[in-house]
N, C-alpha and C positions, 0 to 999 in steps of 0.2 A: 316594503323595503328589503325584507329577507329575500324575496323572489328576485328583485332587481340585483342585489348583491351576488346571489348565486348565478344568475344569468350572465353577469359581467365577469364572474370569476374573481371577485374581490371580497374583502371583509365588509360586514354590515357598517362598521364605522367609516370605512373609506367611501362606501356608497352614500352614506349620509352627508359626509363632508363635500363630496362632489356635487350632490344635488343642491347643497346650500352655498355653492360658490366659495367654499373655503380655499384659501390660498395654498394650504399645505396638502395639495393633491396634485400628482403629476398630470401632465396634459394627456398622456396615454390612458391613465386610469379614468380621468374625467370623461374622455370621449367614449370609453367602453360603457361607463355607467349611464351616460346620457342616451346612448344608443339603446341600451337595455330598457331604460325607462320608456323610450318611444315605442319600442317593439311590444312591450308588455302593457302599454296604455296606463302607466303609473301616474297618479297624481297624489300629492301629499294630503294627509288627513289634517284639515285645518284645526279641528277640535283638539287633536293630539298635539299638534304643533303649538297651539295657544297655551296648553298646559306648561310647556317648556319655556316659551318665549314671553308669555303673559301679554302677547299682542294678538289682535284679531285680524289686522290688515284692513280694517274698515274705519272710515271717518264719517260721522253724521253731519249733514247739513240741515240745520233746523231753521225753519221759516215760521215766525210767529205772526201769522195773518190768516184771515179766512181763506179757505181753499179756492173759492170762486174768484176772489179778487187776485190771488196770487197768479192764477193761470191767465188772467186778463192783463196783467201788469208786465209791460215789456222789460222793465228793469229787473224785476224778480225772475222773469224767465231767463234773462241773460245771466243772472247770478247762478241759477240752477245749471245751465249749460256750462258755464265757466267752472263750477265746482266739479262737475263730472269730468271735464277734460283735464283739469289740473291734477285731480286725484288719480285718474287713470294713467297719466303720464309718469307718476311716481309709483305705480303698481299698487295703489290703494283702491278699495271699493267704496263708492259713495252710498251712504244710507240716507235717503231723503225723508225728512219728518216735517209734517205740517202740524203746528200747534196753535189752536185757536181757543177752544173752550176750556173750562176748569178741568173737565175730564181729560182733555188732551194734555193739560199741564201735568197731571199726576202720572198719566201713562208715559209721557215723554221722560220725566225724571226717573221713573222706574226702569225704563228701557236703557237709558244712559248709565244708570247705576248698575245695571245687570251684567256688565262685562261684555256687551255685544259690540262695542266700538272702542277705539283707542283714544278718541277725542271728539270734540264737537265744534263746528263752525256755526255760529248763531247769529241770525238776523232778527232782532226783536226791537223794532223802532219805536213802539209806543211807550210813553213814559209811565203809563199806568199798568204796564204789563208785569205780572208777578214772576214771569219766567226767569229773567236774569238773576234775581235774588235767590230763587230756588236752585239755580244751577251753581251758585257759588259754593255749595257744600259738596259738589261732586268730587270724586277722587280722580277723575280724568281731566286732562287739560281742555280749556275752553277758550276760544278766540271769538270776539264779537265783531261783526261787520257793522260799523256805526256805533254811536254812543249807546251804552247799555243803560236801560232805564233804572234810575235810582242808584247806579254804581259809577262813581267818579274815580275811585282809587282801587287798587288791588286787582285790576282786570286787564287783560290784553285786548286792545281795540285797534282796528284799522278803519279809518274813515276818510272821506274826501273833505277838502276845504270848502264847505258849503257857504260860509259867510264870505270868504274871499271870492268864490265864484259869482255870488250875487253882486259883489262890488264890481267885478269885471263887467257884468252885464249892464249895470246902471251907469257906470262911467262911460261905456260905449254910447249909450243913449244920450247922455248929457253932452258928450263930445260932438254928437250929431245934431245938436241944437234943440233937442227935446226938453221941454220945461214942465209939462204936466204929465208926470210919469207915475202911473198906477201900478199895482201889483196884484196878481192872483196868487195868494199864499197857500201852501199846503196845510194840512191839519195841524193845529198848534199843540197836539200831544206828541208830536214827533220831533226829535232833535234836529234832523236835517231841515225840516220845514221852518222851525223856529230860527235856526241860524240863517237861512236864506232870507227870511223876512227882516231879520236884524241887519243883514248886509245891505238890503235895499234901503231901509230907513236911514242908516248911518251915512250911506253915500249921498242920499238926497240932502241931508242936513249939512254935510261937508261942502256940497255944491251950492248951499244957500237956498235950497228949494224946500217947500213945505210938504211933508208927507201926510198931513192930517186928512183923514177920511178918504184916502186914496188906495186903501187895501180892502180886498175881499177874500175871505177864506173859502177854500174848497177841499175836496177829498182825494186829490191826485187822480181823478177819473175824467173821462171825456165830458160826460154830462155835467160834472161839477165845474169844469172849466168854462163850459158854455153858459151855465147859469150865473157864475161869478162875473163873467164878462158883461152879461146883460145888466147885472146890478151896478157895475161900475159905470157903464154908459148912461144908465138912468140917473145916476148921481152927478156925473161929470160929462156933459155932452162935448166939452172942449178937450177931452183927454187926447194927448198926441203921442203917447207911448205906453206900453205895458210890459212889465217883466213878469213872466209866468213861471211858477216854481217847478214845473215838469213839462216835458214834451207832450204827454198825453193830455194834460189840461190845456196846453196851447192849441192842440188840434180842435178842441171844443171852442176855445176862444176865437179861433180863425173862422169857424162856421158862424158864430154869432156876429162877428164883424162883417162877414160877407153878406149875411141876411139884412144887416142894418145899412148896407150900402157904403161901408167905410173901406176906402182903398188902403192897401198895405204895400209899401210903407208910407205912401204919400200923405194919408190922413193920420194913420196910427202905425207906429213902428212896434214890432213884436220881437221880444227876446225871451227864450225859454231856458230850461235847465235839463240836462241829461245827454243831449246830442245822440239820441238813439238812432242807430244806423238805418233802421227801417222806417222811422218816422220823420225826423228832422229834414233830411235832404229831399224827401218825397213830397213834402207839402207844397201847396201853391199859394203864395211863393214859398220857396225853401226857407226853413227856419234858421235864424241865427240862434245858436244854443251854446250853453256852457258845457264843455266836453268833459265827461268823466267816463272811464271805461271799467265796467264791472269786473273784467278779466284782471285788471291791475289790482283791484281790491282783493279778489279771491286769491290771486297769486301771492300777495303779501301775507294774507291770512294763512295760507298753506305753509309758506316758509316759516312763519312764526310757530305754527303747530309742530312742524318737524323739529324745530329747535327745542320746543317744550318736551317733546317725546324723548329727546336726547339729554335734556337738562331740565329736570323739574324745578330747579332752583332759579331759573331765568326770571329776572325781575319784571313785574308787569310794566307795560309801556303803552302809550297811545301814539300810533302812527297816523299822521295826517298827510294824505296824498294830494299833490297839486292838481289843479284843474286849468283849463284854458278856454278861450272863446273861439268858437267856429263861426265866422261871420258869413252870412248869406243874405239873400235878397229881402228878407222880411224886415230888415232894419237899415 
């Protein structure tokens, strides 16, 4: 900074204000300082700046899932990309953290406590996950993507309307004349999967249809969807529709149905959830799917984080984002 000031012929305080976009600097002085910084290859010392501002310029994105599953999950991959883009657009660095084991939990909490980031965007979908409760004691702001395990109050949450999305899917099938509507539900230790199953069940009951024995649980993977579809067909050969709780599981279900000689949608209509741009439209036939955009969720989470950084007294709130139904040939 001393070198930049001397090179530009201004005081050190003027150089500092110019490089920090302070309004109380003349246009001529600002131009001289910025030119000097470019010529000298100046870059600010982030460690020194952090001592003054108490900000690191970094935000953690924490994904509490096994690493192998995360990298194979189109939704979580979209979340990572959206996190990077949203934070880069506001001049923040994304620090990506995978937290799976007990050792990961301790390491994650220590890192977040250590002043390395200004806040954390956390995706911890499993109800048995100890991470959300451990993070509650942090001195940095935390925003959860989806319902936080074991925490219903006192936290900031941005989620999609999972139950409402399931209702849209099943109402569409009922309106199309389907009467034996099964479901492939996600793992019932995750809030999104629980809400989607509840939406399916409530909508069938409202339509006067019996949901008994028409559900099979899987793990949000392709193989899980294929196996669950086989189980449903074995129990109900007359199934005429299925609501699948994720696009990835729906791909597996389509393969099972094709192998069983079931025509889609003539014999069985299929509706899924996520509307992933690389999966749903590319299937044969293209999948009708409940549309949710991870970018919208991450954008809302980042907006909440910025508000928290400006106002630590911001009251905790739960934002529920709307979903829609993208209708295609599978239904």
